[in-house]
C-alpha positions in Angstrom: 67.8 -3.8 -112.0 65.5 -1.7 -109.9 62.2 -2.8 -108.5 60.1 -1.1 -111.0 61.7 -2.8 -113.9 61.5 -6.2 -112.4 57.9 -5.5 -111.7 57.1 -4.6 -115.2 59.0 -7.5 -116.6 57.2 -9.8 -114.4 53.7 -8.2 -115.5 54.6 -8.5 -119.3 55.6 -12.2 -118.9 52.4 -13.1 -117.0 50.0 -10.9 -119.0 46.5 -12.4 -118.9 47.5 -15.0 -116.3 47.3 -14.9 -112.6 49.4 -17.1 -110.4 46.4 -19.5 -109.7 46.2 -20.1 -113.4 49.8 -20.8 -113.9 49.8 -23.0 -110.8 46.8 -25.2 -112.0 48.2 -25.6 -115.5 51.7 -26.6 -114.3 49.9 -29.0 -111.7 47.8 -30.4 -114.4 50.8 -31.1 -116.7 52.4 -32.8 -113.9 49.6 -34.8 -113.1 49.2 -36.0 -117.0 52.9 -36.6 -117.2 52.7 -38.9 -114.0 49.8 -41.0 -115.6 51.5 -41.2 -118.9 54.7 -42.4 -117.2 52.6 -45.1 -115.0 51.2 -46.2 -118.4 54.6 -46.6 -120.0 55.5 -48.5 -116.9 52.7 -50.8 -117.1 53.1 -51.3 -121.0 56.7 -52.1 -120.5 56.2 -54.4 -117.8 53.7 -56.3 -120.0 56.3 -56.2 -122.8 59.0 -57.8 -121.0 56.7 -60.6 -119.4 55.6 -61.5 -123.1 58.8 -60.9 -124.8 57.8 -58.1 -126.9 59.9 -55.2 -127.9 59.4 -52.0 -125.8 61.2 -49.5 -128.2 58.0 -47.5 -129.0 57.6 -46.8 -125.2 61.0 -45.6 -124.6 60.9 -43.5 -127.9 57.7 -41.8 -126.6 59.4 -41.4 -123.2 62.6 -39.9 -124.4 60.7 -37.6 -126.9 59.0 -36.0 -124.1 62.2 -35.5 -122.3 63.9 -33.8 -125.4 60.8 -31.7 -126.0 60.4 -30.8 -122.3 64.4 -29.7 -122.3 64.0 -28.1 -125.7 61.1 -25.8 -124.3 63.1 -25.3 -121.1 66.3 -24.4 -123.0 64.5 -21.7 -125.2 62.9 -20.0 -122.0 65.8 -20.2 -119.6 69.1 -20.9 -121.7 70.5 -22.8 -118.8 73.5 -25.0 -119.4 72.0 -28.1 -117.4 68.8 -28.1 -119.8 71.4 -28.1 -122.9 73.3 -30.9 -121.4 70.3 -33.2 -120.3 68.7 -32.2 -123.7 71.7 -33.6 -125.8 71.9 -36.6 -123.4 68.0 -37.3 -123.8 68.2 -36.5 -127.8 71.2 -39.1 -128.0 69.2 -41.7 -126.2 66.2 -40.8 -128.4 67.9 -41.4 -131.4 69.5 -44.7 -130.3 65.8 -46.1 -129.8 64.5 -44.6 -133.2 67.5 -46.2 -135.1 66.9 -49.6 -133.3 63.1 -49.5 -133.9 63.3 -48.9 -137.6 66.2 -51.3 -138.0 64.4 -54.3 -136.8 62.6 -55.0 -139.8 65.6 -54.6 -142.1 
């Protein structure tokens, strides 16, 4: 691919966004996910101390992992994203089944 084609492709992909806006968006999402993770750890610790189930916390965490990998897979089509998405999906299904089977 020559230089002009690469530049044109980049312009199309980044239409209506400059680099600073993209960086701020990505950093904001990372910041948000960090605090979500911290909240999950605190809730999990509280549940463990009080002998409460933590399946819903794990369901939220693994749902986030699956959706992140699914999005990356649609954009990059990388084998590592597929593998980690499948692993995350299996763990998510485990916790969903465990959660819904508790009341039966």
